LOTI-439232 format. One record per residue: residue in one letter; x, y, z of N, C-alpha, C in turn. Coordinates in steps of 0.05 Angstrom, whole numbers, plus 5000, padded with zeros to 4 digits. Layout:
<atoms>
AXYZXYZXYZ
...
</atoms>
This chain:
<atoms>
M428667457587428567777591425867867600
L423967707591420967807589420567817627
L421567657642421367547670422367867675
Q425067857674426368127688424868337676
A423768407655422368717648420068707664
A418668437664416368517683416968597706
E419368527716420068517754419768807750
Q421468897729422969157731419969417723
A418269397709415869457707414169447738
A413169197748411269197763412169207789
G415169067795417068947824415569217845
A416269457839415969707856413469657872
Q411069527857407869567872408169297892
Q406469357913406069167932404468907922
H405468717917403268447914403568277939
P401268347966400968237984400967927982
P402167758004401267458002398767398017
A397667148011394667128031394067268012
A394067257983390967427967390467237942
L388267337934387767267910388167457886
Y389367427864389567557847388067497817
V386467587807384967587783385967647759
V387267517748389267557724387567597699
A387567847685386767757655389367647634
T388067507615390367347600389367487567
P391667437553390567457529387267357509
I386967487495384167367483385167277455
G387767267447388967127431391267137423
N392367367419394167427415396467437437
L398567277444400767227459401667567476
A402167697458403167927460401868167472
D400068077482397368227497398068217524
I399167997531399668007561400868197571
T400168337601401668597609403368447620
L405568667625408168597641407368557672
R405168687683404868627711403468367709
A402068247685400468037695403167837692
V404867837680407367687679407667657704
H409067877717409767857743408667717766
V405667837762404267637784404567377781
L404267277754404367017751406866887769
A409267057759411566957773411266857800
L410067097812410367137837407866887855
A406166767839403666667850405766387859
H404366277882405466007886402665777875
T400565877870398465737855397665867833
V396765677807394865867789392165647785
A390065807791387165677778386865737756
C386165497743385765487711383365447710
E381565547694379165457675379265177660
D382165237651383064937633385964957637
T386464687659389764727660391364747641
R389964567617391864557595392764777582
V390464947580391365287569392465427590
G391765407612393865597631396665407631
G396965167638399065097626401065177604
S399465177581401265287561402165617556
L399865717569400965967577402766037588
L403365907612405765857635408265777623
H408265617601410265517590412065787568
H409765897554410266067538412066307552
L411666287575412666517593415266397604
G416066227603418066077615417265987647
L414965957655414165917680413365617689
H413565557710412665327723411565317744
K408965297750406965307775405265087776
P405665077801402564837812399464927798
L398464747786395864827773393064687789
L391264877788389364787798386164847779
A385264537773383264697754380564777769
L379564987762377565177769375765237749
H373365077738371665147722369365117738
Q366665177719364265207726362864967740
H364064747733363064467738364064387770
N366464537782368164457805368364777822
E367064917812367865227827367765167852
A365565057867364765117895367264987908
G367964697902370064547912372764707906
A373364807888375764937883376565107897
A373865277905374265507918374865487951
D375165197961376065127988378865087988
Q379264987963382764917960384265207961
V382865377946383365587943383765747970
L381865737985381965878020383765668030
L384565398023386265328047389465448040
R389665438021392465638007392965858008
L390865998014390766258032391566278056
A390066068065390566088096393265998106
A394965868080397365808080400266068078
G398066288069400166448057400466568024
E399066338016400866337987398966557973
R399566697951399066797930397766667907
V394766657905394366477888393666717859
A393966617842392966747811390166567798
L388266687788385666617774385966757753
V386366517731386466627702384066447688
S382666577675381066397648382766367623
D380466207609382666107582383166397569
A381666497568381866777556380666977559
G381867247568380567507569380467527609
T378667597616378567667649376967487661
P377467387684376267147696373667207706
A371467117712368667217727367067407712
V368067437678366967557665365967417640
S362967277642362767097624363966827627
D365166797648367666577653367666567683
P367766307685368766227716369866427740
G369766377755371566607781369166787797
A366966797793364866977804364866857841
R364566617839364266427859367066487876
L368266367862371766417880372066687891
V371366857876371467147888370167247916
A367467197912365667227934366367027952
A367866707950368066617977370266757985
V372666747971375866967981375067217996
T372567367991371767607997370167598024
A369067358022368067328047369467208071
A370967008067373466848079375267178089
G374467428086376467638091379767688080
Y379867528058382567558044381067768021
R384567848017384868097989383967917964
V382568137946382268027913383368237904
L385268157884386168437870386568367834
P385468537823384768537793386968557781
I388368447767390268487745389468547717
P388568787700387368797688388568747654
G387568707640389568617611387668657587
A386768417567385968417541382368367551
S381068567536378668547543376568487510
S375568267499374168267478371568527475
A370368537499368268637502369768997494
L371269047506372069327509373769317477
A375069157473376569187438374569177424
A372169097418370469097399368669287405
L368669467424367069787430369369977416
S371469917418373470117408374170127382
V372969987365372369987339370469947321
A367669987348364870047331364370297323
G365370517344364570787326362270777332
D361170787353357470807357357671107370
V357571277356357471587360355871657373
A353671537366350171667384351071467416
A352571297428352171177446353471417475
T351871347499353671557515354271287537
A353271117534354370877552354270537538
F355270397553354270167545353769877564
S352969747553352169447572353369227556
F353869127578355268807578353468567573
C352068477555350068307555351467947554
G353767937545355167677548353167557522
F353367237534351467077520348767087525
L346767047506344067077512343566807517
P341466697526340166457528339966407501
A340266057509341365927477338665887462
K336865907473332965757456331065917469
G329465897457327065897471326166177476
R324166167490322466417503324666617519
E326266517533327866657546330266807527
R330466697509332366787492331267037472
E328466997472326867197452326867507470
S325867377493325867627522327767827517
A329867617528333067797528333867927503
L333567837482333368007459332068257456
T329268257465327168417465328668637487
T328768557508330868667526333268927515
L334868827505336468897498336269147475
L334669007455333669267433332369497451
A331469457470329469727481331869917499
A334169747503336269847526337870087509
P338270337526339970537519342970377512
G343670617502347370527500347470347477
S350770307473351370077456350769727475
Q350169587462350169307470351669087463
V353168977480355568797471355168547474
L354768347458354468097464356767947449
F356867677461358167387457356667237442
E357067097422355566867410357866667405
A356866437407358566237398358266167363
P360166017348359666037321357565837312
H356365647331354365437311351465597316
R351865817328348966027338348666267330
I351666367317351366687305349466727281
E348866507261346866527244344466597253
G343766477277340866447285340666747302
L342566867314342867127328342967337308
A343767247283343667437257340967467248
A339667277249336767237232335767447255
A335867377281333967517305334567797304
L336467907302337268207304336468287271
A335968167245334968327225332568297225
A331368147234327668147233327168317253
A328268367275327268527297328368847296
A330468867283331669097283332969227256
P332069157237333569097207335269387205
E334469637225336469847212338369937235
R337769797255339869857276343169797263
T344969897270347769797263348669657282
V350269467269351369227283354269227277
T356169247295359169127282359468867295
V360468687278361568407284364068427289
C365368357302368268267311368867907323
R369867787288370067617294373767527308
E374667337314376767257320378867467328
L377567677351379267897359382567797364
T384367987349386667977367388667717348
K386867537336388167317323389167307294
Q389367157284390867177253389167267238
F386267197238384267187226382367347231
E383167627245380767767262380067897236
T376667927241374868167225373568287239
V373368557229371568767241369568857221
A366868837222365368907198362869077208
T361169287197359569457213358069447193
M355469447195352869437174350669507189
P348469497172345569507187345569237197
A343669177206343468967225342168717201
A339968807183339168727160341168527144
A343268657136345168577123347468367137
V346968307160349268157178347967857171
P345467787154345767397153347267407125
A346267537105348667517080350667607083
W352067737099354767827098355867517116
L355067337135355667087139355266937121
A353566887106353366687086354166717062
A355966987062357366997033360166887035
D361266807059363966607059363766487085
A363866237079363966027103365466077125
N367866147125369866247140369366437163
R367366647150365766817173363966717194
Q363766427195361966367209363166217227
R366666247230367766027246369266257267
G370966167293370866327308369066387329
E370866557354369566697365368167007365
F365467027368364367267359364167457383
V364267707376363167927400361668177379
L359568197387357568387361356568617383
V357168907372356869077388354169247370
L352269167385349269317376348569557384
H349369787358349870087365347270157382
A347670397395345370537409343770657382
A340070627392338970707377338370937377
T338371117351337371347343335671447351
A334571617360331771797368329971727349
V327671547354325371537331323471717347
A322271927326319072077334316571947321
A316371727342314571507332311771727323
D311671837337308171997338308772167312
A311472217299310972437271310872217252
E312471997250312371867225310071637227
I309071557246306771407241303871587251
D302171387229299471557234298071437258
P296371647272295371577300294471297299
A292171247272290371047275292470787274
A294870747265296670567254297970527290
L298370717303298870677331296470497347
R293970617342292170517358292170297349
T292170157331292669827315294469767332
L297269807336298769707346298169617382
A297169847386296669787418294269577416
V292269527405290669317414291369027403
L294669037387295368797382297168687401
L298468977409300868897425298568727455
R296268827463294968717488293968387486
E294668267462293267987448295867847444
L298567987429300167807419303267877424
P305167677418307167827430308467987418
L310168167419311168397405312068437380
K314068217377314568217341312468057324
Q310467977331307867897316306168177319
A306068287335304268487344305168697312
V307768757314308868977300308768937274
A309168597267308768547235306668577230
L304168427239301868497239301268787230
A301768947253300369217250302169407225
A304669387218305269377191304569317172
E303368997166302168927144299269057148
L298169117160295269257161295369537156
S297869667165297270017163299070137147
G300969927135303569997115305670237127
A304970237154307770437171309270287167
P312770417169315070337168314770117199
R316069927194315969677216318169727234
N320169837229322569957245321070137263
A319770367255318570537263315970457287
L314670237276312770097293314469977315
Y316669827310317869687326318569827357
A319370077344320570297363318670337385
A315570437371313370527381312170287402
A312570107393312169807410313469837442
L316169847436317369877460317570067476
V316170347469314770517479312570447497
Q310570347486307970257488308370127509
R310169877511310969657528312469747557
G313170027555314670117577317070117575
G318470067551321970027548322369737558
</atoms>
């Protein structure tokens, strides 16, 4: 019945052969797959999967049996050559990731580029998105736009630099994080921007889905209050910063101290020391430091 409903819903649209179909799959709840995605998977001659076990399980649930091709971050270039051979033979090839939309913090971008360069069509089959799902429940009324940041660098100066950049960026910032690094990210956000609002989404669309919105300063304690809150896949929305009139809130002498410190120290150290020396609010000093550094 599902395949019949999918054909009735999507069968009128053209789905040409010799084309790559980038198919969004559920991010947790299987019921979130679209009828068009089901129809395209039924039409596909081959399905390229991030993990053939996961892709095969999805197809089994849909009552489909298709040849599978492994396409992940370690073999994408070689697998792309195989996809091009199938396209040259007139096949429809569907690309799926383990969850969500391929090529968005998942393998697929190199394949899409190679297929496009070879002159074949690439068609998107949209569906569930953890980033958009998180934004929809964040309630960030101050935001006029959003940026998708995905996973920050794992550690070191690159991670600190990326964090500084996203804190200075306008609009909502959407982050992914792994369970073994969520405490570190929460601590970094709490230290750098304690008053910024953060929406923490865990296990979106799954049985133990959790959505909680709070100041960044409260996130480490919230995670520590229940060990289960540190498990699963995370999407965080860092809400847009509200306008801060730094020159009105901070004494000019404190701003001069901050400027001197910024010439010699990393941003977070300069802010912390300026706050200690001047008594000015740390959050306001941080905002002023971002302005002085040119955003």
